[in-house]
C-alpha positions as CSV (number, residue, x, y, z in Angstrom):
1,M,16.6,-279.2,-14.5
2,A,19.9,-277.5,-15.5
3,A,20.7,-280.3,-18.0
4,S,17.7,-279.1,-20.1
5,F,18.9,-275.5,-20.3
6,P,20.4,-274.1,-23.5
7,A,24.2,-274.2,-23.4
8,S,25.0,-270.5,-23.9
9,A,24.0,-267.5,-21.7
10,A,22.5,-265.8,-24.8
11,A,20.3,-268.8,-25.6
12,R,19.1,-269.0,-22.0
13,L,18.2,-265.4,-21.8
14,D,16.3,-265.7,-25.1
15,Q,14.4,-268.8,-23.9
16,A,13.7,-267.1,-20.6
17,L,12.2,-264.1,-22.5
18,L,10.0,-266.5,-24.5
19,E,8.8,-268.1,-21.3
20,L,7.8,-264.7,-19.8
21,A,6.2,-263.7,-23.1
22,S,4.1,-266.8,-23.1
23,K,2.5,-265.6,-19.8
24,T,1.5,-262.3,-21.4
25,Q,-2.0,-262.4,-22.9
26,H,-2.3,-258.7,-23.3
27,L,-0.2,-255.6,-23.4
28,G,0.8,-254.3,-20.0
29,Q,-0.3,-257.5,-18.2
30,S,1.5,-258.2,-14.9
31,I,3.5,-261.3,-14.5
32,R,3.9,-262.7,-11.0
33,I,7.4,-263.9,-10.1
34,G,7.1,-265.7,-6.8
35,S,9.8,-266.8,-4.4
36,E,8.7,-270.3,-5.3
37,G,8.4,-271.4,-8.9
38,A,10.5,-268.6,-10.4
39,M,13.5,-270.7,-11.4
40,P,11.8,-272.8,-14.2
41,L,10.0,-269.7,-15.5
42,I,13.2,-267.8,-16.2
43,L,15.6,-270.7,-16.6
44,A,17.5,-270.0,-13.4
45,Q,19.3,-272.6,-11.2
46,N,19.3,-270.6,-8.1
47,S,18.2,-267.2,-6.6
48,T,21.3,-265.5,-7.7
49,E,20.5,-266.3,-11.4
50,V,16.9,-265.3,-10.8
51,F,17.9,-261.8,-9.9
52,F,20.6,-261.7,-12.6
53,V,18.0,-262.5,-15.4
54,I,15.5,-260.0,-14.0
55,R,18.0,-257.2,-13.8
56,E,19.5,-258.0,-17.2
57,F,16.1,-257.7,-18.7
58,E,15.5,-254.5,-16.9
59,E,18.8,-253.0,-18.2
60,Q,17.9,-254.1,-21.8
61,G,14.6,-252.3,-21.5
62,F,12.6,-255.5,-21.6
63,L,11.0,-255.4,-18.2
64,R,9.5,-253.0,-15.7
65,G,8.8,-253.5,-12.1
66,R,10.4,-254.0,-8.7
67,T,13.5,-256.1,-9.2
68,T,15.1,-256.1,-5.7
69,S,13.1,-258.8,-4.0
70,L,10.6,-261.6,-4.5
71,P,7.7,-262.1,-4.9
72,T,7.2,-259.3,-7.4
73,D,5.0,-258.3,-10.3
74,V,6.7,-257.2,-13.6
75,N,5.6,-256.2,-17.0
76,L,7.2,-256.9,-20.4
77,T,7.7,-253.8,-22.6
78,A,6.8,-253.5,-26.2
79,K,10.5,-254.0,-27.0
80,A,10.5,-257.3,-25.2
81,L,7.3,-258.5,-26.9
82,N,8.6,-257.6,-30.3
83,R,11.9,-259.4,-29.6
84,A,9.9,-262.5,-28.5
85,V,7.9,-262.5,-31.8
86,E,11.1,-262.4,-33.8
87,L,12.6,-265.2,-31.8
88,Q,9.4,-267.3,-32.4
89,R,9.7,-266.6,-36.1
90,G,13.3,-267.7,-36.1
91,L,14.4,-264.4,-37.5
92,F,17.4,-264.2,-35.2
93,G,18.8,-266.0,-32.2
94,P,21.3,-268.6,-31.1
95,L,20.0,-271.4,-33.3
96,S,20.8,-269.7,-36.6
97,K,23.7,-271.3,-38.5
98,Q,23.7,-268.9,-41.4
99,A,26.3,-266.2,-41.9
100,F,25.6,-263.4,-44.4
101,V,28.5,-262.3,-46.6
102,A,28.3,-258.8,-47.9
103,M,30.9,-258.1,-50.6
104,S,31.6,-256.9,-54.1
105,F,30.7,-259.5,-56.7
106,H,33.6,-258.5,-59.0
107,T,35.4,-261.5,-60.5
108,T,38.7,-260.4,-59.0
109,L,37.3,-261.4,-55.6
110,D,36.1,-264.8,-56.7
111,E,39.0,-266.6,-55.0
112,A,38.6,-264.5,-51.9
113,W,35.0,-265.7,-51.7
114,T,35.5,-269.4,-52.6
115,Q,38.8,-270.1,-50.9
116,G,38.6,-267.5,-48.1
117,L,35.4,-266.3,-46.7
118,N,33.1,-269.2,-47.7
119,K,35.5,-271.9,-46.8
120,G,36.4,-270.2,-43.5
121,I,32.8,-269.7,-42.4
122,E,32.0,-273.4,-43.3
123,D,35.0,-274.6,-41.5
124,C,33.6,-273.0,-38.3
125,G,30.4,-274.9,-38.7
126,F,28.2,-272.2,-40.3
127,T,26.6,-271.9,-43.7
128,A,27.8,-268.9,-45.7
129,L,25.3,-267.0,-47.9
130,R,26.2,-264.5,-50.5
131,I,23.0,-263.0,-52.0
132,D,24.0,-263.6,-55.7
133,T,24.2,-267.4,-55.0
134,K,20.6,-267.6,-53.8
135,E,17.9,-268.5,-56.4
136,H,14.6,-266.6,-56.1
137,N,11.9,-264.8,-58.0
138,E,11.3,-261.9,-55.7
139,D,12.7,-258.4,-55.3
140,T,16.4,-258.8,-54.5
141,N,16.3,-256.1,-51.8
142,D,13.4,-257.9,-50.0
143,V,15.3,-261.2,-50.2
144,K,18.5,-259.6,-48.9
145,V,16.8,-258.0,-45.9
146,A,15.0,-261.2,-45.0
147,E,18.3,-263.2,-45.2
148,I,20.2,-260.7,-43.1
149,R,17.5,-260.9,-40.5
150,K,17.8,-264.7,-40.5
151,S,21.6,-264.7,-40.1
152,K,23.5,-265.1,-36.9
153,F,26.4,-262.8,-38.0
154,M,27.8,-261.1,-41.1
155,V,31.2,-260.9,-42.8
156,A,31.4,-257.6,-44.5
157,D,34.2,-257.3,-47.1
158,F,35.0,-253.7,-48.0
159,N,37.1,-254.3,-51.1
160,D,35.8,-252.0,-53.9
161,H,33.8,-250.1,-51.2
162,K,30.4,-250.9,-52.5
163,H,27.7,-248.7,-51.0
164,G,25.5,-251.9,-50.5
165,V,28.1,-253.4,-48.2
166,Y,28.0,-250.4,-45.9
167,F,24.2,-250.5,-45.9
168,E,24.1,-254.2,-45.1
169,A,26.7,-254.0,-42.4
170,G,24.7,-251.1,-40.8
171,M,21.5,-253.1,-40.9
172,M,23.1,-256.1,-39.2
173,M,24.6,-253.8,-36.5
174,G,21.2,-252.2,-36.1
175,L,19.9,-255.7,-35.3
176,G,22.5,-256.0,-32.5
177,R,24.5,-258.8,-34.2
178,S,28.1,-259.2,-34.9
179,V,29.8,-257.9,-38.1
180,I,33.2,-259.1,-39.0
181,F,35.0,-256.5,-41.2
182,T,37.5,-257.6,-43.8
183,C,39.5,-255.7,-46.4
184,R,42.6,-256.0,-48.5
185,E,45.5,-253.9,-47.1
186,D,45.8,-251.6,-50.1
187,E,42.1,-250.9,-50.0
188,L,41.9,-250.2,-46.3
189,T,42.9,-246.5,-46.5
190,K,39.9,-245.9,-48.7
191,A,37.5,-247.1,-45.9
192,H,34.8,-244.6,-45.0
193,F,35.5,-242.8,-41.8
194,D,32.4,-244.2,-40.1
195,T,33.7,-247.7,-40.4
196,R,37.5,-247.1,-40.3
197,Q,37.4,-247.1,-36.5
198,Y,36.4,-250.8,-36.4
199,S,39.1,-253.5,-36.5
200,H,39.4,-255.1,-39.9
201,I,40.8,-258.5,-40.8
202,V,43.4,-257.5,-43.4
């Protein structure tokens, strides 16, 4: 059974949440987790992992119920069900290979984009997306938000300190995903105090 599990812990937890959500036909429905049959339901290999998954979901606000012994009845919260819907739509999760790049489009940064950020991201096995390189006939802000939500992580370059970069980085952090901060050394002192506390790749 373990051979069929996703490789990473994050992917296993996401898949376990989807399994539990599939058992929920209506809001507030109780899900029975028995002493037998619990392991495939929440992708656990042993009883230790069963309790780890249950307690992790409880700490994240995904689950309510007694979590100290089995069998037990639990309920998924609205937060958990919303997360499951987004996973089903592919809006975020471990399978995404896209990295969103937020940066100034000034021509002085063309080489930083082509030879630095884009190349570095692709060398790591991901696809870099800068919104000005995407062809579309829709409102740019709508496309930008959709692409951020589809991306696994973001590289936010703060050269020129464009307000849009701060907005986009904040949105990605609000989704609970990683933001990699970059900035040229002579620009770093101009960083806004809200982001200056984060480590920047200089």
